[in-house]
KEMARPA-577633 format. One record per residue (C-alpha): residue number from 0; residue in one letter; x, y, z. Coordinates in nm, 2 decimals, always signed. Example, Ala and Ser with C-alpha at 12.3 -4.5 7.8 and 13.67 -1.06 7.14 Angstrom:
2
<0, "A", <+1.23, -0.45, +0.78>>,
<1, "S", <+1.37, -0.11, +0.71>>,
***
This chain:
268
<0, "M", <+0.61, +0.34, +1.90>>,
<1, "T", <+0.33, +0.10, +1.84>>,
<2, "H", <+0.35, +0.13, +1.44>>,
<3, "K", <+0.73, +0.09, +1.46>>,
<4, "R", <+0.68, -0.24, +1.64>>,
<5, "L", <+0.43, -0.35, +1.39>>,
<6, "L", <+0.65, -0.27, +1.11>>,
<7, "L", <+0.97, -0.42, +1.25>>,
<8, "G", <+0.73, -0.75, +1.30>>,
<9, "A", <+0.56, -0.74, +0.97>>,
<10, "L", <+0.92, -0.69, +0.80>>,
<11, "S", <+1.10, -0.98, +1.03>>,
<12, "I", <+0.83, -1.22, +0.87>>,
<13, "L", <+0.89, -1.12, +0.53>>,
<14, "L", <+1.27, -1.19, +0.56>>,
<15, "F", <+1.22, -1.51, +0.74>>,
<16, "L", <+0.97, -1.61, +0.44>>,
<17, "S", <+1.27, -1.48, +0.22>>,
<18, "Y", <+1.53, -1.66, +0.37>>,
<19, "A", <+1.34, -2.00, +0.43>>,
<20, "S", <+1.26, -2.02, +0.07>>,
<21, "F", <+1.62, -1.92, -0.05>>,
<22, "A", <+1.72, -2.21, +0.22>>,
<23, "Q", <+1.49, -2.45, +0.09>>,
<24, "Q", <+1.53, -2.41, -0.28>>,
<25, "S", <+1.96, -2.45, -0.25>>,
<26, "Q", <+1.91, -2.77, -0.06>>,
<27, "E", <+1.71, -2.93, -0.36>>,
<28, "Q", <+1.92, -3.14, -0.63>>,
<29, "N", <+1.83, -3.17, -1.02>>,
<30, "L", <+1.54, -2.94, -0.98>>,
<31, "E", <+1.44, -2.72, -1.30>>,
<32, "Q", <+1.42, -2.34, -1.15>>,
<33, "R", <+1.28, -2.06, -1.31>>,
<34, "T", <+1.33, -1.71, -1.35>>,
<35, "I", <+1.06, -1.47, -1.46>>,
<36, "V", <+1.03, -1.11, -1.49>>,
<37, "K", <+0.66, -0.98, -1.50>>,
<38, "P", <+0.67, -0.60, -1.52>>,
<39, "G", <+0.33, -0.46, -1.49>>,
<40, "L", <+0.12, -0.14, -1.43>>,
<41, "S", <-0.13, -0.07, -1.14>>,
<42, "A", <-0.42, +0.18, -1.01>>,
<43, "E", <-0.57, +0.18, -0.67>>,
<44, "Y", <-0.82, +0.42, -0.50>>,
<45, "F", <-0.89, +0.40, -0.14>>,
<46, "D", <-1.14, +0.61, +0.12>>,
<47, "L", <-1.00, +0.55, +0.44>>,
<48, "T", <-1.15, +0.72, +0.75>>,
<49, "I", <-0.83, +0.85, +0.97>>,
<50, "G", <-0.83, +0.96, +1.34>>,
<51, "W", <-0.59, +1.28, +1.45>>,
<52, "D", <-0.60, +1.47, +1.79>>,
<53, "E", <-0.54, +1.14, +1.99>>,
<54, "D", <-0.80, +0.98, +1.80>>,
<55, "E", <-1.06, +1.24, +1.93>>,
<56, "N", <-1.12, +1.36, +1.57>>,
<57, "S", <-1.18, +1.16, +1.24>>,
<58, "S", <-1.17, +1.28, +0.89>>,
<59, "N", <-1.13, +1.07, +0.53>>,
<60, "L", <-0.82, +1.04, +0.35>>,
<61, "R", <-0.90, +0.95, -0.04>>,
<62, "S", <-0.60, +0.84, -0.22>>,
<63, "Y", <-0.56, +0.74, -0.62>>,
<64, "L", <-0.23, +0.51, -0.65>>,
<65, "F", <-0.06, +0.49, -0.99>>,
<66, "S", <+0.25, +0.28, -0.98>>,
<67, "T", <+0.47, +0.02, -1.15>>,
<68, "N", <+0.48, -0.32, -1.01>>,
<69, "T", <+0.78, -0.50, -1.14>>,
<70, "E", <+0.74, -0.92, -0.99>>,
<71, "I", <+1.06, -1.11, -1.01>>,
<72, "S", <+0.99, -1.49, -0.94>>,
<73, "I", <+1.31, -1.63, -0.85>>,
<74, "F", <+1.21, -1.96, -0.71>>,
<75, "D", <+0.86, -2.16, -0.81>>,
<76, "G", <+0.62, -2.01, -0.55>>,
<77, "F", <+0.81, -1.72, -0.42>>,
<78, "S", <+0.80, -1.35, -0.57>>,
<79, "I", <+0.97, -1.03, -0.50>>,
<80, "H", <+0.77, -0.69, -0.61>>,
<81, "F", <+0.91, -0.38, -0.63>>,
<82, "I", <+0.68, -0.07, -0.66>>,
<83, "L", <+0.75, +0.29, -0.76>>,
<84, "G", <+0.46, +0.56, -0.89>>,
<85, "Y", <+0.29, +0.87, -0.79>>,
<86, "S", <-0.02, +0.94, -0.56>>,
<87, "L", <-0.27, +1.21, -0.54>>,
<88, "S", <-0.39, +1.22, -0.17>>,
<89, "N", <-0.66, +1.42, -0.01>>,
<90, "F", <-0.67, +1.49, +0.35>>,
<91, "D", <-1.01, +1.65, +0.41>>,
<92, "S", <-1.11, +1.89, +0.67>>,
<93, "L", <-0.80, +1.85, +0.90>>,
<94, "T", <-0.77, +2.13, +1.15>>,
<95, "F", <-0.46, +2.29, +1.31>>,
<96, "R", <-0.51, +2.47, +1.62>>,
<97, "E", <-0.16, +2.51, +1.74>>,
<98, "L", <-0.08, +2.76, +1.46>>,
<99, "P", <-0.08, +3.16, +1.56>>,
<100, "F", <-0.41, +3.13, +1.35>>,
<101, "S", <-0.62, +2.79, +1.35>>,
<102, "V", <-0.69, +2.69, +0.97>>,
<103, "E", <-0.88, +2.40, +0.82>>,
<104, "L", <-0.74, +2.24, +0.51>>,
<105, "G", <-1.00, +2.23, +0.24>>,
<106, "V", <-1.01, +1.97, -0.03>>,
<107, "K", <-0.71, +1.95, -0.19>>,
<108, "E", <-0.54, +1.67, -0.38>>,
<109, "I", <-0.14, +1.65, -0.31>>,
<110, "G", <+0.07, +1.46, -0.53>>,
<111, "G", <+0.38, +1.29, -0.40>>,
<112, "L", <+0.61, +0.97, -0.46>>,
<113, "L", <+0.53, +0.64, -0.41>>,
<114, "V", <+0.77, +0.35, -0.32>>,
<115, "G", <+0.72, +0.01, -0.17>>,
<116, "S", <+0.79, -0.37, -0.20>>,
<117, "E", <+0.58, -0.68, -0.15>>,
<118, "I", <+0.63, -1.05, -0.13>>,
<119, "N", <+0.44, -1.34, -0.20>>,
<120, "K", <+0.50, -1.69, -0.09>>,
<121, "R", <+0.29, -2.01, -0.16>>,
<122, "L", <+0.23, -2.22, +0.14>>,
<123, "F", <+0.09, -2.51, +0.03>>,
<124, "Y", <-0.20, -2.63, -0.18>>,
<125, "L", <-0.54, -2.80, -0.07>>,
<126, "S", <-0.69, -2.96, -0.37>>,
<127, "E", <-0.77, -2.71, -0.61>>,
<128, "Y", <-0.68, -2.40, -0.40>>,
<129, "E", <-0.38, -2.24, -0.36>>,
<130, "I", <-0.29, -2.09, -0.02>>,
<131, "N", <-0.03, -1.79, -0.02>>,
<132, "L", <+0.11, -1.55, +0.23>>,
<133, "H", <+0.12, -1.19, +0.10>>,
<134, "G", <+0.30, -0.90, +0.25>>,
<135, "Q", <+0.31, -0.57, +0.14>>,
<136, "F", <+0.49, -0.26, +0.23>>,
<137, "V", <+0.45, +0.13, +0.09>>,
<138, "Y", <+0.55, +0.47, +0.16>>,
<139, "Y", <+0.39, +0.79, +0.03>>,
<140, "Y", <+0.56, +1.12, +0.03>>,
<141, "G", <+0.38, +1.40, -0.03>>,
<142, "F", <+0.55, +1.71, -0.23>>,
<143, "N", <+0.52, +2.05, -0.05>>,
<144, "N", <+0.20, +2.26, -0.10>>,
<145, "E", <+0.06, +2.62, -0.02>>,
<146, "W", <-0.25, +2.73, +0.10>>,
<147, "D", <-0.36, +3.07, +0.07>>,
<148, "M", <-0.52, +3.25, +0.36>>,
<149, "P", <-0.78, +3.51, +0.20>>,
<150, "D", <-0.99, +3.60, +0.51>>,
<151, "L", <-0.66, +3.81, +0.64>>,
<152, "N", <-0.57, +4.20, +0.62>>,
<153, "V", <-0.26, +4.09, +0.61>>,
<154, "D", <-0.07, +3.85, +0.33>>,
<155, "G", <-0.02, +3.53, +0.48>>,
<156, "T", <+0.05, +3.18, +0.37>>,
<157, "I", <+0.07, +2.80, +0.46>>,
<158, "T", <+0.26, +2.52, +0.35>>,
<159, "G", <+0.22, +2.18, +0.40>>,
<160, "S", <+0.40, +1.82, +0.32>>,
<161, "P", <+0.24, +1.50, +0.41>>,
<162, "T", <+0.34, +1.15, +0.46>>,
<163, "W", <+0.19, +0.80, +0.53>>,
<164, "T", <+0.34, +0.45, +0.55>>,
<165, "R", <+0.07, +0.11, +0.47>>,
<166, "T", <+0.17, -0.23, +0.59>>,
<167, "Q", <-0.03, -0.52, +0.47>>,
<168, "I", <+0.01, -0.90, +0.58>>,
<169, "G", <-0.17, -1.21, +0.59>>,
<170, "P", <-0.31, -1.52, +0.38>>,
<171, "T", <-0.46, -1.54, +0.03>>,
<172, "I", <-0.66, -1.82, -0.10>>,
<173, "R", <-0.66, -1.89, -0.46>>,
<174, "Y", <-0.90, -2.10, -0.66>>,
<175, "E", <-0.72, -2.31, -0.96>>,
<176, "G", <-1.02, -2.51, -1.11>>,
<177, "L", <-1.10, -2.28, -1.37>>,
<178, "N", <-0.95, -2.22, -1.72>>,
<179, "Y", <-0.79, -1.88, -1.73>>,
<180, "I", <-0.97, -1.71, -1.43>>,
<181, "Y", <-0.86, -1.75, -1.08>>,
<182, "P", <-1.08, -1.58, -0.84>>,
<183, "F", <-0.90, -1.53, -0.47>>,
<184, "F", <-0.98, -1.43, -0.16>>,
<185, "S", <-0.77, -1.24, +0.12>>,
<186, "A", <-0.77, -1.13, +0.49>>,
<187, "T", <-0.50, -0.89, +0.59>>,
<188, "Y", <-0.39, -0.72, +0.86>>,
<189, "N", <-0.39, -0.37, +0.71>>,
<190, "K", <-0.26, -0.07, +0.86>>,
<191, "L", <-0.20, +0.31, +0.79>>,
<192, "W", <-0.02, +0.58, +0.97>>,
<193, "G", <+0.15, +0.90, +0.87>>,
<194, "T", <+0.17, +1.31, +0.95>>,
<195, "F", <+0.10, +1.64, +0.82>>,
<196, "T", <+0.37, +1.89, +0.90>>,
<197, "V", <+0.21, +2.25, +0.80>>,
<198, "D", <+0.43, +2.58, +0.86>>,
<199, "Q", <+0.23, +2.93, +0.87>>,
<200, "D", <+0.38, +3.24, +0.75>>,
<201, "I", <+0.18, +3.56, +0.86>>,
<202, "Q", <+0.42, +3.85, +0.85>>,
<203, "D", <+0.63, +3.85, +1.17>>,
<204, "L", <+0.41, +3.56, +1.29>>,
<205, "F", <+0.54, +3.21, +1.24>>,
<206, "G", <+0.42, +2.89, +1.33>>,
<207, "T", <+0.47, +2.49, +1.26>>,
<208, "E", <+0.22, +2.21, +1.39>>,
<209, "E", <+0.25, +1.84, +1.31>>,
<210, "K", <-0.06, +1.64, +1.32>>,
<211, "K", <-0.05, +1.28, +1.33>>,
<212, "I", <-0.29, +1.01, +1.16>>,
<213, "T", <-0.38, +0.65, +1.18>>,
<214, "G", <-0.69, +0.44, +1.01>>,
<215, "K", <-0.94, +0.37, +1.19>>,
<216, "S", <-0.93, +0.00, +1.04>>,
<217, "N", <-0.68, -0.26, +1.10>>,
<218, "F", <-0.82, -0.55, +0.89>>,
<219, "A", <-0.90, -0.56, +0.48>>,
<220, "F", <-1.10, -0.85, +0.34>>,
<221, "S", <-1.03, -0.86, -0.05>>,
<222, "F", <-1.22, -1.04, -0.33>>,
<223, "G", <-1.10, -1.04, -0.67>>,
<224, "S", <-0.98, -1.24, -0.99>>,
<225, "E", <-0.69, -1.26, -1.19>>,
<226, "F", <-0.77, -1.31, -1.57>>,
<227, "E", <-0.52, -1.47, -1.80>>,
<228, "V", <-0.55, -1.29, -2.13>>,
<229, "T", <-0.27, -1.47, -2.31>>,
<230, "P", <-0.03, -1.69, -2.17>>,
<231, "N", <+0.19, -1.41, -2.13>>,
<232, "F", <-0.08, -1.12, -2.04>>,
<233, "F", <-0.24, -1.11, -1.69>>,
<234, "V", <-0.52, -0.85, -1.57>>,
<235, "K", <-0.63, -0.85, -1.19>>,
<236, "G", <-0.92, -0.67, -1.04>>,
<237, "A", <-0.99, -0.67, -0.66>>,
<238, "L", <-1.22, -0.49, -0.45>>,
<239, "S", <-1.14, -0.46, -0.03>>,
<240, "I", <-1.38, -0.40, +0.26>>,
<241, "M", <-1.19, -0.21, +0.60>>,
<242, "P", <-1.46, -0.23, +0.88>>,
<243, "Y", <-1.36, -0.05, +1.14>>,
<244, "D", <-1.58, +0.04, +1.49>>,
<245, "G", <-1.85, +0.21, +1.37>>,
<246, "G", <-1.81, +0.18, +1.00>>,
<247, "K", <-1.65, +0.03, +0.69>>,
<248, "D", <-1.41, +0.20, +0.41>>,
<249, "F", <-1.36, +0.07, +0.09>>,
<250, "S", <-1.08, +0.04, -0.15>>,
<251, "G", <-1.07, -0.10, -0.53>>,
<252, "L", <-0.76, -0.21, -0.76>>,
<253, "I", <-0.68, -0.33, -1.13>>,
<254, "S", <-0.35, -0.41, -1.25>>,
<255, "I", <-0.19, -0.58, -1.56>>,
<256, "Q", <+0.10, -0.79, -1.58>>,
<257, "Y", <+0.29, -0.90, -1.88>>,
<258, "V", <+0.57, -1.21, -1.85>>,
<259, "M", <+0.88, -1.07, -2.01>>,
<260, "Q", <+1.16, -1.32, -1.99>>,
<261, "T", <+1.19, -1.65, -1.87>>,
<262, "Q", <+1.51, -1.87, -1.80>>,
<263, "Y", <+1.56, -2.22, -1.71>>,
<264, "R", <+1.85, -2.36, -1.53>>,
<265, "R", <+1.90, -2.65, -1.30>>,
<266, "T", <+2.07, -2.66, -0.97>>,
<267, "P", <+2.44, -2.77, -0.94>>,
***
Protein backbone atom coordinates (compact mmCIF):
# COMPACT_ATOMS: atom_id res chain seq x y z
CA MET A 1 0.00 0.00 0.00
CA THR A 2 2.83 2.40 0.82
CA HIS A 3 4.52 1.84 -2.54
CA LYS A 4 1.22 2.35 -4.38
CA ARG A 5 0.69 5.67 -2.62
CA LEU A 6 4.22 6.80 -3.45
CA LEU A 7 3.76 5.79 -7.07
CA LEU A 8 0.43 7.59 -7.33
CA GLY A 9 1.98 10.69 -5.77
CA ALA A 10 4.87 10.70 -8.23
CA LEU A 11 2.57 10.18 -11.20
CA SER A 12 0.28 12.98 -9.98
CA ILE A 13 3.21 15.40 -9.85
CA LEU A 14 4.32 14.44 -13.35
CA LEU A 15 0.79 14.80 -14.74
CA PHE A 16 0.44 18.20 -13.08
CA LEU A 17 3.70 19.39 -14.62
CA SER A 18 2.55 18.16 -18.01
CA TYR A 19 -0.73 20.03 -17.74
CA ALA A 20 0.91 23.19 -16.42
CA SER A 21 3.44 23.21 -19.24
CA PHE A 22 0.81 22.80 -21.94
CA ALA A 23 -1.46 25.39 -20.32
CA GLN A 24 1.33 27.94 -20.04
CA GLN A 25 2.42 27.49 -23.66
CA SER A 26 -1.14 27.65 -25.02
CA GLN A 27 -1.63 31.09 -23.46
CA GLU A 28 1.48 32.63 -25.02
CA GLN A 29 0.95 34.37 -28.36
CA ASN A 30 3.28 34.71 -31.35
CA LEU A 31 5.84 32.44 -29.76
CA GLU A 32 7.97 30.22 -31.95
CA GLN A 33 7.64 26.60 -30.81
CA ARG A 34 9.63 23.51 -31.65
CA THR A 35 8.82 19.84 -31.94
CA ILE A 36 12.03 17.83 -31.57
CA VAL A 37 12.26 14.05 -31.74
CA LYS A 38 15.41 12.47 -30.31
CA PRO A 39 15.63 8.69 -30.70
CA GLY A 40 18.32 7.19 -28.51
CA LEU A 41 19.87 4.10 -26.99
CA SER A 42 20.89 3.63 -23.37
CA ALA A 43 22.65 1.04 -21.23
CA GLU A 44 22.49 0.99 -17.44
CA TYR A 45 23.81 -1.23 -14.67
CA PHE A 46 22.87 -1.17 -11.00
CA ASP A 47 23.83 -3.23 -7.98
CA LEU A 48 21.11 -2.73 -5.40
CA THR A 49 20.71 -4.16 -1.90
CA ILE A 50 17.19 -5.48 -1.41
CA GLY A 51 15.30 -6.63 1.66
CA TRP A 52 12.82 -9.52 1.86
CA ASP A 53 10.92 -11.58 4.45
CA GLU A 54 9.58 -8.41 6.09
CA ASP A 55 13.04 -6.87 5.64
CA GLU A 56 14.60 -9.48 7.95
CA ASN A 57 16.91 -10.75 5.20
CA SER A 58 18.80 -8.99 2.44
CA SER A 59 20.67 -9.82 -0.75
CA ASN A 60 21.70 -8.12 -3.98
CA LEU A 61 19.78 -7.40 -7.14
CA ARG A 62 22.13 -6.84 -10.08
CA SER A 63 20.54 -5.70 -13.28
CA TYR A 64 21.62 -4.77 -16.82
CA LEU A 65 19.19 -2.52 -18.69
CA PHE A 66 19.30 -2.00 -22.48
CA SER A 67 16.64 0.22 -23.95
CA THR A 68 15.51 2.62 -26.62
CA ASN A 69 14.69 6.03 -25.21
CA THR A 70 12.75 8.29 -27.56
CA GLU A 71 12.49 11.88 -26.35
CA ILE A 72 9.82 14.21 -27.71
CA SER A 73 10.09 17.93 -26.93
CA ILE A 74 6.85 19.65 -27.92
CA PHE A 75 7.56 22.86 -26.04
CA ASP A 76 10.83 24.48 -25.08
CA GLY A 77 11.80 23.23 -21.64
CA PHE A 78 9.42 20.27 -21.51
CA SER A 79 10.03 16.75 -22.84
CA ILE A 80 8.47 13.29 -22.64
CA HIS A 81 10.48 10.07 -23.03
CA PHE A 82 9.18 6.64 -24.01
CA ILE A 83 11.30 3.71 -22.82
CA LEU A 84 11.22 0.19 -24.26
CA GLY A 85 13.92 -2.41 -23.83
CA TYR A 86 15.29 -5.57 -22.29
CA SER A 87 16.80 -6.29 -18.89
CA LEU A 88 18.90 -9.06 -17.37
CA SER A 89 18.28 -9.21 -13.62
CA ASN A 90 20.08 -11.43 -11.11
CA PHE A 91 18.29 -12.09 -7.80
CA ASP A 92 21.13 -13.56 -5.79
CA SER A 93 20.52 -15.80 -2.75
CA LEU A 94 16.74 -15.50 -2.46
CA THR A 95 15.53 -18.29 -0.17
CA PHE A 96 12.02 -19.79 -0.37
CA ARG A 97 11.02 -21.69 2.77
CA GLU A 98 7.25 -22.15 2.30
CA LEU A 99 7.60 -24.71 -0.48
CA PRO A 100 7.47 -28.48 0.06
CA PHE A 101 11.29 -28.37 -0.06
CA SER A 102 13.09 -25.13 0.85
CA VAL A 103 15.40 -23.81 -1.86
CA GLU A 104 17.89 -21.01 -2.33
CA LEU A 105 18.08 -19.63 -5.84
CA GLY A 106 21.55 -19.66 -7.31
CA VAL A 107 23.13 -16.97 -9.43
CA LYS A 108 21.16 -16.69 -12.66
CA GLU A 109 20.45 -13.75 -14.95
CA ILE A 110 16.78 -13.61 -15.88
CA GLY A 111 15.77 -11.79 -19.03
CA GLY A 112 12.66 -9.67 -19.17
CA LEU A 113 10.76 -6.87 -20.84
CA LEU A 114 11.44 -3.28 -19.81
CA VAL A 115 8.89 -0.49 -20.33
CA GLY A 116 8.61 2.99 -18.88
CA SER A 117 8.37 6.72 -19.35
CA GLU A 118 10.22 9.83 -18.29
CA ILE A 119 9.35 13.52 -18.02
CA ASN A 120 11.71 16.49 -17.77
CA LYS A 121 10.50 20.03 -17.02
CA ARG A 122 12.73 23.08 -16.90
CA LEU A 123 11.90 25.12 -13.80
CA PHE A 124 14.16 28.16 -14.14
CA TYR A 125 17.64 29.48 -14.91
CA LEU A 126 20.05 30.71 -12.25
CA SER A 127 22.99 32.48 -13.91
CA GLU A 128 24.61 29.73 -16.02
CA TYR A 129 22.74 26.93 -14.27
CA GLU A 130 19.57 25.29 -15.55
CA ILE A 131 17.28 23.81 -12.88
CA ASN A 132 15.02 20.96 -14.02
CA LEU A 133 12.57 18.55 -12.44
CA HIS A 134 13.03 14.96 -13.58
CA GLY A 135 10.73 11.98 -13.11
CA GLN A 136 10.99 8.40 -14.36
CA PHE A 137 8.91 5.25 -14.07
CA VAL A 138 10.27 1.86 -15.23
CA TYR A 139 8.66 -1.58 -15.02
CA TYR A 140 10.50 -4.90 -15.52
CA TYR A 141 8.61 -8.11 -16.26
CA GLY A 142 10.85 -11.16 -16.09
CA PHE A 143 10.23 -14.18 -18.28
CA ASN A 144 9.53 -17.60 -16.76
CA ASN A 145 12.67 -19.53 -15.82
CA GLU A 146 13.27 -23.08 -14.64
CA TRP A 147 15.69 -24.45 -12.04
CA ASP A 148 16.54 -28.12 -11.56
CA MET A 149 16.68 -29.82 -8.17
CA PRO A 150 19.53 -32.33 -8.62
CA ASP A 151 19.82 -33.23 -4.89
CA LEU A 152 16.49 -35.08 -4.89
CA ASN A 153 16.10 -38.79 -5.62
CA VAL A 154 13.05 -38.00 -7.75
CA ASP A 155 12.51 -35.55 -10.56
CA GLY A 156 11.62 -32.05 -9.46
CA THR A 157 11.65 -28.58 -10.93
CA ILE A 158 11.15 -25.00 -9.86
CA THR A 159 9.73 -22.36 -12.19
CA GLY A 160 9.60 -18.69 -11.37
CA SER A 161 9.21 -15.20 -12.73
CA PRO A 162 10.21 -11.87 -11.12
CA THR A 163 8.98 -8.33 -11.54
CA TRP A 164 10.21 -5.01 -10.25
CA THR A 165 9.17 -1.39 -10.48
CA ARG A 166 11.42 1.64 -10.09
CA THR A 167 10.31 5.24 -9.68
CA GLN A 168 12.54 8.34 -9.52
CA ILE A 169 11.69 12.00 -9.05
CA GLY A 170 13.76 15.01 -8.08
CA PRO A 171 15.66 18.13 -9.24
CA THR A 172 18.59 18.22 -11.65
CA ILE A 173 21.13 21.06 -11.83
CA ARG A 174 22.85 21.43 -15.20
CA TYR A 175 25.79 23.78 -15.88
CA GLU A 176 25.55 25.63 -19.22
CA GLY A 177 28.76 27.69 -19.03
CA LEU A 178 31.02 25.37 -21.06
CA ASN A 179 31.16 24.70 -24.77
CA TYR A 180 29.88 21.27 -25.88
CA ILE A 181 30.06 19.82 -22.34
CA TYR A 182 27.18 20.08 -19.87
CA PRO A 183 27.89 18.67 -16.38
CA PHE A 184 24.91 17.94 -14.16
CA PHE A 185 24.02 16.80 -10.66
CA SER A 186 20.72 15.33 -9.47
CA ALA A 187 19.25 14.31 -6.13
CA THR A 188 16.20 12.10 -6.51
CA TYR A 189 13.81 10.03 -4.52
CA ASN A 190 14.66 6.58 -5.88
CA LYS A 191 12.64 3.51 -4.92
CA LEU A 192 12.50 -0.04 -6.25
CA TRP A 193 10.11 -2.78 -5.22
CA GLY A 194 8.82 -6.00 -6.73
CA THR A 195 7.96 -9.67 -6.37
CA PHE A 196 9.46 -13.04 -7.21
CA THR A 197 6.95 -15.89 -7.55
CA VAL A 198 8.08 -19.53 -7.78
CA ASP A 199 6.24 -22.83 -8.29
CA GLN A 200 7.75 -26.11 -7.10
CA ASP A 201 6.65 -29.39 -8.68
CA ILE A 202 7.99 -32.68 -7.25
CA GLN A 203 5.94 -35.71 -8.34
CA ASP A 204 2.66 -35.27 -6.46
CA LEU A 205 3.91 -32.33 -4.36
CA PHE A 206 3.24 -28.81 -5.54
CA GLY A 207 3.78 -25.46 -3.85
CA THR A 208 3.79 -21.74 -4.67
CA GLU A 209 5.50 -18.89 -2.85
CA GLU A 210 5.66 -15.18 -3.60
CA LYS A 211 8.58 -13.18 -2.21
CA LYS A 212 8.19 -9.42 -1.87
CA ILE A 213 11.37 -7.40 -2.32
CA THR A 214 12.20 -3.74 -1.75
CA GLY A 215 15.32 -1.66 -2.25
CA LYS A 216 17.14 -0.63 0.92
CA SER A 217 17.97 2.82 -0.45
CA ASN A 218 15.35 5.53 -0.96
CA PHE A 219 17.56 8.22 -2.51
CA ALA A 220 20.08 8.53 -5.34
CA PHE A 221 22.73 11.20 -5.95
CA SER A 222 23.95 11.29 -9.54
CA PHE A 223 26.92 13.00 -11.18
CA GLY A 224 27.38 13.09 -14.93
CA SER A 225 27.80 15.05 -18.10
CA GLU A 226 26.31 15.38 -21.55
CA PHE A 227 28.64 15.81 -24.53
CA GLU A 228 27.62 17.50 -27.78
CA VAL A 229 29.58 15.51 -30.36
CA THR A 230 27.81 17.30 -33.22
CA PRO A 231 24.79 19.65 -33.20
CA ASN A 232 22.63 16.57 -33.81
CA PHE A 233 24.46 13.89 -31.82
CA PHE A 234 24.80 13.72 -28.01
CA VAL A 235 26.43 11.29 -25.57
CA LYS A 236 25.58 11.22 -21.86
CA GLY A 237 27.18 9.37 -18.96
CA ALA A 238 26.33 9.29 -15.25
CA LEU A 239 27.28 7.54 -12.01
CA SER A 240 24.90 7.30 -9.06
CA ILE A 241 25.37 6.63 -5.35
CA MET A 242 22.42 5.23 -3.40
CA PRO A 243 23.11 5.31 0.35
CA TYR A 244 21.15 3.39 2.96
CA ASP A 245 21.51 2.60 6.63
CA GLY A 246 24.64 0.46 6.80
CA GLY A 247 26.00 0.84 3.28
CA LYS A 248 25.62 2.27 -0.21
CA ASP A 249 24.81 0.99 -3.68
CA PHE A 250 25.95 2.14 -7.09
CA SER A 251 24.70 2.43 -10.65
CA GLY A 252 26.06 3.64 -13.98
CA LEU A 253 24.42 4.88 -17.17
CA ILE A 254 25.55 5.73 -20.71
CA SER A 255 23.26 6.87 -23.51
CA ILE A 256 23.38 8.33 -27.00
CA GLN A 257 20.78 10.52 -28.71
CA TYR A 258 20.31 11.84 -32.21
CA VAL A 259 18.16 14.85 -33.13
CA MET A 260 16.09 13.32 -35.91
CA GLN A 261 13.49 15.96 -36.71
CA THR A 262 12.77 19.57 -35.91
CA GLN A 263 9.60 21.42 -36.90
CA TYR A 264 8.86 25.09 -36.35
CA ARG A 265 5.50 26.79 -36.14
CA ARG A 266 3.86 29.76 -34.50
CA THR A 267 0.97 29.73 -32.10
CA PRO A 268 -2.30 31.25 -33.35
